[in-house]
Structure formats: structure tokens, C-alpha cells
N, C-alpha and C positions, 0 to 999 in steps of 0.2 A: 269101856271108856265112857265118861259122862258126856252127854250131847252138848252141855254148856262149856265143855273144855275146848280150848283153842290151842292148836299146835303153835309153838313159838314162831315157826317160820312157814306157817300155813298160808296157802294162797286163798283167794276168795272162794275158790271151789272146794276148799277143805283139804287140798292135797299139799303135802310139804313142798315148800319153795325150794327151788334148786339152790345148792350151796355156791356162794360167791366168794372167790378168793380176794383178798385185799390187793390193792395196786402194788406192783413190784417196781423197784428201781434197778435196772440192769444195765450193764455196760454193753458196748458194741460187740463184745465177745460172748455175751449171754451170761456172764458171771456176775452175780450181785456185787455191786461195788461196796467199798468200805462204808460202814454206817447203816447197812440194810441187812435184812435176813429174809429167809423164806417165810417166816411166821409174821412178817410185817412189823416186828418189834425190834427197834434198834438194839444191837448187843450191848452198847454202853448203857442204855436205859435199864436193861435187865439187872445190871450189877450196881448201878449208882442210885437207881430209884428216881432219877430225874431225866431231864431232856438230854439228848445225845450231844456230846461235844466232840467235834472233829479232832483227831490226833494231829500233833505238829507234823507237818510235811505231808499229810494225807490229802487225797483229792476228795472234794465233796461237791454238792450241787446247790446252787442258790435257790431257795424255796420259790416254787411257782414260776421259775424261768427255764429250767433245764440247762442253765449255763454252768459248766464245770468251774470250780475254783480250787486253787491249791493253797493250803494254809500251812505256814511254817517258814522258818528262817533258812534261806538257801545259801548263806555265807556271803562274805564281802569279797568282791573282786579286786585284784591288785591293779587292774587296768587304769583306773582313774589316777591313783597315786603315781604310777609310771608316767602318765601323760603330764601330770602337774610337775613332776621332777624334771622331765625333759624341757618343758616350757620355761621353768625358772632357771635351769642351767643355761639355756640359750639367751635369756634376757641378761643373765650375769655375765656371759662372755661378751655380749654386745656392749654392756656397760663398761667392762674393763677396756675394751677397744676404744670406746669414746674417751675414757679417762686418759689412755695412752696418747691418743691423737691430740687432745687438748694440751697435754704436757709437751708434746713434740712441737706444737705450734708456738708455745711460749718460748721454748729454747731457740727455735728458728728465728723468732723475733729479735732476740739478742744477737744472734749471729748475723742478722741482716741490718744492723744498725748503720745508719748513714749520718756522717758528720756535716754534710753539705749545707743543710738548712740551719745549722747551729754555729757556723764558722763565719767570723767577720775579719775583714782585712784592716790593718793598721800600719802606721809608719814605724819609726824606731822607738816609739813610746806609746803606751796605752794605759789609761786609768780605769780601774775596775772597782765596783762597789760590792761588798760581800752582803748577801741577803739570805738569811735563814730564819724565816718567819716561824716555822714550826719547831725550831730548836732541835731538830733531829740530825743535824749535820748536812753538809753539802758535798757533792762530788767535785766541785771546784772547776778549774779551767786548765786546758792545755794551752801553753804558749809555743807557737810554731815559728820556724823559719824555713825557707825553701832549701832543699838539698837532699842528698841521698843518705839515709840513716845507716847504710851498710858500708859506705865508702870510708876506708881508712888505709890509704896508699902507703903511708909510712909506718903503719902498724904500731902506732904509739898509744892505741886505746882510745883516741879521740876522733870523733867524726870529722872528716876533712873540712866540711862546710861550717863547722863551729870553731875551728882553731883561730885563736887570736881575738875572739869576741868575748867581752865581759858583760854579763847580764846582772842587773840589780833590781831590788824591789824596795821602794820607800813608802812610808805611811804618810798620813796627812800632814804631819809635822816635819816631814823631810828626813826622818830617821831611817837608816838602812835596816830593814827587817827581813832581808832575804832568807836567812836561816830559820826564821820563825814561821814564815808563811808560805814558803815555796821550797820545792826540791829542784834545784837547778843543776843540770848535768848534761854533758855531751859525750859521756863515756859509751863505749861499745859493749861494755860488760852488761849482759842481760840478767845476770844473777845478783849482782850487788844491790843492796837495798837503797843505796844512795843514787843509783842510776836510773835513768828514764828509758833505757834501751829495752827493758822488759815490759813497758806499758803496751797495752793493745792499741794497734794503730787503726783498727776498724777498716774503713775504706780510704784512709789517707795514703796518697801516693806523692812522692817527691817532696815530702815534708819531713822535718826533724822535730820531734818533741824535745824542746830544750828545757821545759819546766812544767811541773805539775804544781798548781798553786791553789791554796785554800781547800785542801782535801780534809774534811773534818768529820767524816764518818767514823764513829767509834768502832774499834776492833779489839779483840783479845790479844794481848802480847804473850810472850813466853812465860811470864810470871802469873798468867791467869787473870790479869787486870785489864780493864777497859782503858784504852788510850786512843788519842787522835793525833794524826801526824802533824797537823798545822794548827797554829793558834790565831784563828780569825774570829772576829766577833761581829754580831749584827750591826750593819751600818758602816763598818770600816771601809775606808777607801785606800786603795794601793795603786802605785804607779810602777809599771814594769817597763824597763828600758834597757837599751844596749849602747855600747860606745862605738859601734861601727856603722851607724846609720843604716842598719839592715832592716828592711820592712819585716813586720811580724804579723801573725794571724792568731786569733784566739778562738778556741772551741769551748762553747758553754756546755760542759758535760752534764750538769744537773738539768738543764732544759732538754738535753737530748734524751736522758734516761727517764724523765718523768712520765711521758705517755707510755713508754714500754713497761715501766713498773706498774702503772695502773692497769694495763692490759694483762700483765703477769699475775697480778693479784686476782683479777676476775677469772683468768684461766685456771689459777690454782683452786679457787672456790669451786669452779665447774668440775675440775678434775677430781677434787675430793668428793664432791657430791656423786659423781658418776661411779667413782671407785667404791664409795659406801653402798650405793644401790647395788653394785655388782656383788659385794660381799653378802648383803642381806639376802638377795635372791639366790645366790649359790647355797647359802645356809638353808634357806627354805627348800630348795631342790634336794639337798642332802637328806633333810628330814623326811620329805615325801618319798624319797627312794628307800629309806629305811623302813617306812610304813609298808611300802609295796613288797619289800623283801620279806617282812614279817608275815604278810598275808599269803605270799607264795609258799612259805615254809610251814604255815599252819594248816591243819586238815579242815576243810570247810564242812559245815554241818550238812548231813544228808537231807535230801528232800525227795519225797515220793514223786514219780513222774506223773504228769497230769494226764488223766484219761478222759476221753470223750464219753459223756454220759447222757442217757435219755430217760425221760419219764415214760414208762410203759403203763398203760391203763388196761 
């Protein structure tokens, strides 16, 4: 051997340096983890010729930290869609209940109508002016006298307190327009169209509805055409009277219904909005439920369990 030659791993004294193994990455079990080998060369590098790339779902270590990291898709859990579906379903049910409550309150408002604030007392004659500014028709008036609407002792079909009394309606020129602008009847027949016995009495007690006057709301008839019962025009003045000097009362039906109708419109809009919200949320909940069921039925992608790893020097 030439004295000028130097051993590649020689120590300063000329003796060969002891062999040093490269640092190994081993798991807590003593088994080299994925991505390392006993030779210090990552298996993936040996075949790809490049740097090692961790396989999907495999555990690896963040360089320089010793912190284990799992790389890969662990699949999507159905838990979140189930929670969303339940929440939306609950909101939908509450919305439907709110809608039903609003609708019930509107119906109750009609059932609880009171005529007291809209009833005026008169003698045997009263003059009324027809007012229909919006042109949509009016509910008109009830003409009342005191009496029992069910009393018919002689069974002649005429309410006892009405017998022998004649009622008439005249216009501003004194013409008798009773048949054109009013339905005058004391009949006990609650089915006949010409009778007032079938009219709702609301909270009226000890009164007889002897006439319904200037009811001009358009309705469908049997022929499928719009008709209105009475022929009253804006500004017309009518005088209602009787020949027996019987005091009468007048119920302004249009004034009584107006605030209730406005309330009903608002309630209807609220009920519709709540119902629509309920439909949308229930549909959203159904979609979320379908997504959750699809996730439950599908096989999630596997992932390697995360192993605690250490850097061993």
C-alpha cells in the first residue's frame, strides 16, 4: 500500500473509521414505518427515481418535527346531513303550526263579530246614503225591529212580531224601489232565497232582520255569470219606512266587516308566508336526508390508522 494513500474512512491515526448507520425512523413498536427502510433509502424513491410521496391513507411524519400525519380521504360522514335534515324538518313543522294558528285566528275573528258598535237606533223611518267609493260593491245594511225571530205561534210562516207591518223603500224622487234595492221578508223559511231567516244574526238578540238592503257584492249565479242582488249606485239616497210606527234599527254591515277583512288579508299573507317557509324547509330537509342515506349506503374510502412515530438518531 502506498504511504500517500488514504483510506476513505480513515481516522487521523490512520485506522479505518467505525461504520455509522444512517438515522432510522421507527415506530413505537420498533418496526420501520411506511416510507422508510433499513438502508435509509425510501422504497418509493428506489422505483420512481424521485422524492418519496406518501400513499393515500398512509401515515407519515412531518419533516423535522416528529409529528405524525395521516394523508388520504377518510370518506364523508352522514352525521351532518342528518342534523341538517332534522333541523329543517323542525323548522318546517313550526312554520306549518304558525300558518295554521294565523288561519284559525282569522276564522275566529269572523265568528266573534259584534254588531253593537255598528248599530244605530231610529224611529219608523230612516234615510240612508249608498257609498261605494272603490266600486267593488258593499255589504249594505240590516233593517231591524224588536222581536223574536223564531216565534210563529199560528204557524203561518210569518214571524209574529212582523205580522200586519208593511215596509217600503223609496228613492230621492219618492219612487217605490223596494224590489230593486232591498230584500224585505219576515218569513221563517231559512232556505228560501227571498227570506231573511237564513241571514247570520251574529250577536243580535231579540231582533228580527226584516230587510237586507243594498247588498251589491258580485257573485256567481247558477249560469256562471257575475250578478249582484241589489241595484244601488254611488250617492243614491233611500228612505226605509213602515206603516205601523214601529221603531227600527240599522246595522252598517260594510263598516262592521271592513276592519275584519283588512285583518284577514294580513293574516292570509302571514299564513301563506309561513306555509311557504314550511314547504321550503321541509323540502330542504328531505334533500339533506337523501344525502345522508346515500352516504350511509356507500362504502367509505379506507384510511390507514395513524401511528405514533419518533425520529431515532
